[in-house]
N, C-alpha and C positions, 0 to 999 in steps of 0.2 A: 440957855439950854433949849434945844428943840423940843417941841411940845407933843409930838405924836410918834407912835410906833405902829408899824404895819405887820400883820401876819399874813403870810402866803399859806393858805390851807388847801393843800392839794389832796383831794379825796378820790374815792373809787369811781364816782359818777360825775363829779364836778370839780372845778378849780375855783377857789374863792380868794379874794383879798379883803381883809377886814382891818379897818383903821381904828385905833384906840387912842384916847387921850390919857393924860397922866393920872386920871381917876379910874382908868380902865373902863371907860364908857365907850360904846361903839359910836363913832362919828361918821363912818362911811363903810359901805360894803358893796361888793359886786361879785357875782358868780356866773360861770358858764358851764353848762353840761357838755359832755363829749360822748362819742359813740362807744358802746360796749360791743366787742367783737367776739363771736362764738363760732370758731372754725368747725367744731364738731362737739357732740355732747360731752359735757364735763370740762371743756377747754374754754378759757376766758382770756382775752387779750385786749390791750389798749395800743393805740398809735402813740409812740413817744412824742412825736411832733405835735399831736393834738393836746397832749398833757402840757407841753411847754407853751404852746401858742395861747391856749385858753388861760393859763396862769399869768402870762404877760399881759394879755388883754384885760383880765380881771384887775390886775394891779393898776394899769394905766386908767381904766375907767373908774375904779374906786376913788383914786386921787382926783380925777376930773369932777366926778359927781359931788364929792365932799367939799371941793373948793379950797382945800387947805394948801398953803404954799409948800412947794417941794422942799424949800429951805427949812421948813419946820419939822421935817421927818427925821427923827433921831436914829432910827435903826429899823431893820427888817428881820423878821424871824421866819423860818421855814418849818412847817409841819406837814406830814405826808402820810398817805396810805402806806402801810408797812408791807414788807415781804415781796411786793411786786418788783419784778426783776427785769433790768434793762442791761443790755450789752451793746457797747458802741465802739466805733473806730476812734482811737486816740488822736489820729492825725486829722481826720475830716470832721469828727464829731457826729457822724451819721450812725444811727442804730443799725445793727446787722440783722435785726429781727424785731417784730413787735414786742412790747412789754408783756411778759407773762404775769398775769394778775394773781394776787394772793388766793383768790377763790379757785384757781385752776387746779384740776386734779390729774393732769396728764402724767405727773411724775410719781404716781402711787407705786408703780413697779420698781422704781429706784429705791423708794423708802422700804419696800418689802425686801429688796436685796440687802440693804444695810442691816435690817433686823435679822435676816437669815445668816448674815456674817457675824452676828453677835455684837453689833455695835450699839444696840439700844441702851445698855447701861452707861456706856461712855458718853453717848449723846445727852442723856439725862444729867449725868454728873458734871459734865463740862459746860454745856450750853444752857442748862436749866430747862430745856425744852423736851418735848416728846417727839419721836420720829414721825413726821407727817409731811405730806406734799404741800401743806400750807406755807411752809417756810422757804426761804430763798435758795438754800444750798442745792437742793435737788433740781430746782428750776435752772440754775446756772449750769450745773452738770449736764442737764439735758441739752441746753443750747450748745455747749462746747462739743458734746458728742454728736448731736444731730447735724450740726453745721460743719463738723470737722474743723474746728477752730483751735485745737490744742496748741499747735505750733505757733500760731499767731499770738495766742494768749501768753505762752512761755516767753516770747520775744518782747512782751510789753506793748504790743500794738493795739490791744483792746482794753477797754475799761468796763468793769462790772460795777453796777451800783443799784441801790434801791432809789426810789423817786427823789429823795432828798439829794442824793449824789448827782442825779441827772439835772436837777434844777440848779444846784450849786455850780456845776460845771458850765452850764449855759448862761447863768445870770451874773456870775461874779467874774470881774476882770482877772485875767491870768489863768482862768479855767482850773481851779483847784479840784483834784480828784479826792474827795473826802466823804466820810459819813460820820455820824455821831455814834456814841456808845449805845444809845437806845436802839437805833436801827441795826447796828451791828449785832446786837443781842438777839435779833429776830431772824438771822440768816441761817441758823443751825450750823454755823461755821466758827462761832466766836466763843472763846473761853471767858465767861463772865467773871471768873474769879481772878484770872491773871490779866484780864483786859488785853487780850491779844488773839489773833486768829489761831485756830487749832490745827496743827500739822497732821494729826491722825485723821481728822475728818477731811482735810484738804486732799490727802492721799487717797482716802476711800472714795471720794467723788471725783478724783483726777482733776483738781482745780489748782492751777499755779498761783502762788502769792502775787506774781507780777500783775495779775488782773484785778487785784483787790484794792479798795480805797484806803487811805489813811484815816484812822479813827481819832476823832477830836471830841472835846467836851460838848455837852448839849448847849451850854450858854458860853459864848465867846465869839469874838470877831473872826470870821474866816476869810474876809476880804471885803472889797467894795463893789457895790452894784455897778454893773456896766453903765456908764453915763448915757449911752444911747437909749436906754429904756425909759428913764424919767428926766433926763437932761442934766443930772448931776450925780456924783458918787455919793452913796449912802452905805454905811456899814451894814453888812449882812452878819448878824450877830447871834443867831441861834439855829440849831438843827435839832429836831426831835420827832420821833414817830408820833402819830396822831394821838394814840391812847396815853402815852407818857406825857405828852403836852397837856392833855385834858386833866390828868391827875394833878399836874402842877397848877393848871388854871383853876382847879377846884380848891386850891389851898390845902391839899391833903399832904401836909408837910410832916405830920407826926405818924409814927408807926401805929397801925391799926385803923387809920382812916381809909375809907374806900369810896370809889365813885364808879358809876356805870354810864357809859356813853352809848346812846341810842342813835346809831348812824346806819350805814348800809348793813353792818354787823353790829353786835352789841359786845362791849368789852368792859369787863369788870377788873379793876386793879385795886390792890390794897398795899399801901406803903408798909414795908417791913424794916425800914431803917437801913443800917449798914450790914444787916444780916441777910444773906441769900437763902431765905427759908425754903425748905423742901416740902412739897405737897404730897400727901398720902391719898388724895382724892381727885386726881386727874387734872390739877391745875399746873401751870408752868411757872418757873422762876424767871424773872426778867430784870433788866436794869431799868429802874424808874427814871433816872437821869444821872449824869455825871457833870458836876459843876466844881470848878476850881480843883480838878483832879480827884475829887472825892465822889465815890460811887454810892448812890442810894438804890436799894433794891425794892422789888415789888413781887407779889403773887398776882397772877393773871389768869382769867378764864375768858375764852373767846367763843362767841356765838357767830357763826359764819353768816347766817341770814337773819338779820333783824329788820330794820326799816326796808330792806330790799324786798321783803315779802309784800309790803304795801305797793312798792313799785311794780311788782309782778301782778298784783290785782289791777293796777292801773294800766300798765303797758301791754301785758300779754293777755290777761283775762278780760280786760275792758269792763270790769265791774264798777269801778269808780273813775271819775274824770280827774279828780284832784285828791291828793293824799289827805287833805284836811277834812274831806267828807267822811272818812272812816270813823271819826269820833262820834258824830251824830248818828250814824248808822248803827254802831255798836250799842249806843245808849238807847236805841229804839226797841231793844229786846230786853226781857227780864233776865235772861241767862243765855248760855250758848246752845241750848237745845240738845245737849249731848254730843255736839260736834267738836272735834279736835283736829287741828292742823299741825303737822310736824313739818316745818319748811326746811327739810334736809336736802335742799337743792344742790349743795356742794359738800354733802356728807355732814356729819355731826362733829362739832368741836368739843371743847371741854364740857362736862367731865367725861364724855363718852369716847371721843377720839376714834370715830368710826368713819373711815374714808368711803365705806361702801354702803352707807345709808342713803336713802333717797326720799324725796318729799312724799307726803301722804295726807289725805283728808279722810277721816274715819268717823263713824257714828251717824252717817247720813240716813235720813228717813224720807218718806214721801212729803213730809211737811217742811223739809229743809229748804231754805231760800238763800238768796244772795247775802242777805244781812247776817245769817248765821256764819257764812264763809268769812265775811269781813270781820265779825267779832272773833271768830276762832283764830284768824290771822293775828289780830292785835294781842289776844290772850297768849298766843304762842311766843310772842316776843317776851312777855312777862314771865312765862313759865321757864323759858330757856335761861333768862337772866337769874331767876330764882334758883335754878339748879346750881349756878355758879356761886351765888351767895351762900347756899347751904353747904357746898363743898368747902368754901373758904372758912365758914364758921366752924366746920368740923376740924379743919386743919389747925385753927387757932384755939379751939376749945371754948368758944364763947358765942352766944347768940348775937346776931347783928342788932345794933341799936338805931343806926342811922345809915341810910344810903344816899349819897349825893348823886344827882342825876344831871345829865346834860345831853346835848345833841338834838337834832331836829325833832325826833319823835317824842322827846321829853315835853314838848309843848302840848301833846295830846293828853287832855285831862282824864279821859277814860282809862287810857293805858297806865298813867301814873298812879291813879287810885287803885286800879287792879293790881299793880305792882306792890303797892303798900299792903294790900289785902292778902296776897298770896305769900308775902314775906313775913307778915305780921310785925312790921317795923315801920318807923317813919321814913318817908321819902322826901328829900329836901332838894328843891330846885333853886339855883342861883339866879340873880337878876340878869346875868349874861349867860344864856344857855350855850353860846358858841364858845365853850371853854377850851376846846381844842385850839382854836385860833388864839384865844386869850393867853393860854399857856406859852405858846411860841412868842407872843408879843412880850409877855412878862420876862421870859428868859432873855430875849434880845435887849429889852430895856434895862434889865439887871446888868448885862454885860457892858453897857455904855453909860450907866449911871443915872438913867431916868428914875429907877427905883434903887435905893442905895443898899438894901439888904432884904432878907426874907421877912423880917418884921414889917418893913415898909410894904411889901407885897401882900402880907396877910390883911392889912388894913383896907385894901381895895376890894376884897371879896365881899359881896352883898347877897343876902338871901332874898328870894322872891316869894317862895311858897313852901310850906311844910304840910304834908298830908299824913294823917294818922290812919292806921288800918281800921276798917269797918266791918269786915267779914267775920262771922263766928267760926270757931275752931272746927266744928263738924263739917261745915260747907267747904272750908279750906282743905281739910284732909281728903274729902271726897273728890274735889276738883284736881288736886295734885295727884291722887291715885289714878284718875282717869288720864291725866297727861302722861304719867309714867307708863301706863299700860299702852298708850298710843305710841310712845317712843319705842317700846319693846318691839312693836310690830314692824318698825322701819329698819331695824338693825340688820346690817350685813346683806341688804337686799341684792346688791350687784354681785356679790360673791356667790349667792345662791343661784343667780341666773347663769 
């Protein structure tokens, strides 16, 4: 039996390859960042070729650095930034336009039209989602309309896909045009109950079925890696959106278990089993994964700007040189000095779903310094995540007992302790915080027999750290009240303009 499984973790700002052994330990990893493209305010794009090239380079380099024999690689799993939309020529494989990123707000008018036409109840009931420019459907509609590509799409000359589809098409021999159920469930075009594309929404957005990928299980062999890439064929045996993969990688296999991933955004998912639970508090219903034809569902809340606010401090504001500096800077202050940041750079996600909010820093005084801004940014990540946990707890009728955390920013000790404090529950970090990659590796390994069943997978999850809340109730309530007051100030900013 080959000894290793590789996850291709294609994210919003970087492409990574992570190699795991049979005990789910990381034995090799490489990542490459790529350019973020901002054609105009509120628009975000990626170059699909950059996505592909950095992912292939990361795969090759991770294998080279680790020194593992290619013959010992059992399978490859793909996990990806979700909702980002790519449209390409079926014959040449060339994209017809840049990838429109999940953060992009250009299609807000299309969403407004759908709501004006009375489709919001249908969208919620069928897809489990709320009408928002975040999801892929309106992005694809915009591409077809703006580039006048409807006839070509009808003739089957074009392929739509999220990033998983784009990678599968380019990396797997035979160029399969596929996506998995998790990514399909994020398009706002997919009926999560019938597991099929929804004709009502396709008509409303003028999208032909001929452009859509075939939907497959999250764990299962879709084909063999093109031998040109690593010198031999290797089963590509998993596709899953990054947050669904992280839920799996955190071992959240039982209903009620939840995890929060701190990446570019923050994404809280709770397993609800075989029941597609409906939220009364602004969360969405999504497919957690589909394995062996059986669908597992989840409730999800999304924070659009999580770790990206630290990138903003580093790249745009030049306040820090490295993200790791923020922990020490935040800890240098006894409190936030009354300063709150609401990083609604791309609007607000759950539970507010306000496309027209914009970022704000409030509570500034003459004594405010850069350290206060840094601390407010980190606190904002925790506050936004807390809003999701509170909404989920209200939906479920029970207080949270434990939150499993992962992603790059979960390494920030200040942030994790503050998260435990504002939630008033334990925050648990696993030994492998790259659980997005781990989930894809586990799904791929499960498909080819590296791990024989879910119990086998449960045994490889290991805890690294458990943090208990230390904040008193009065302080917690005061700080949360300040946060919600700040959020209220940002609401519907662009509409008022």
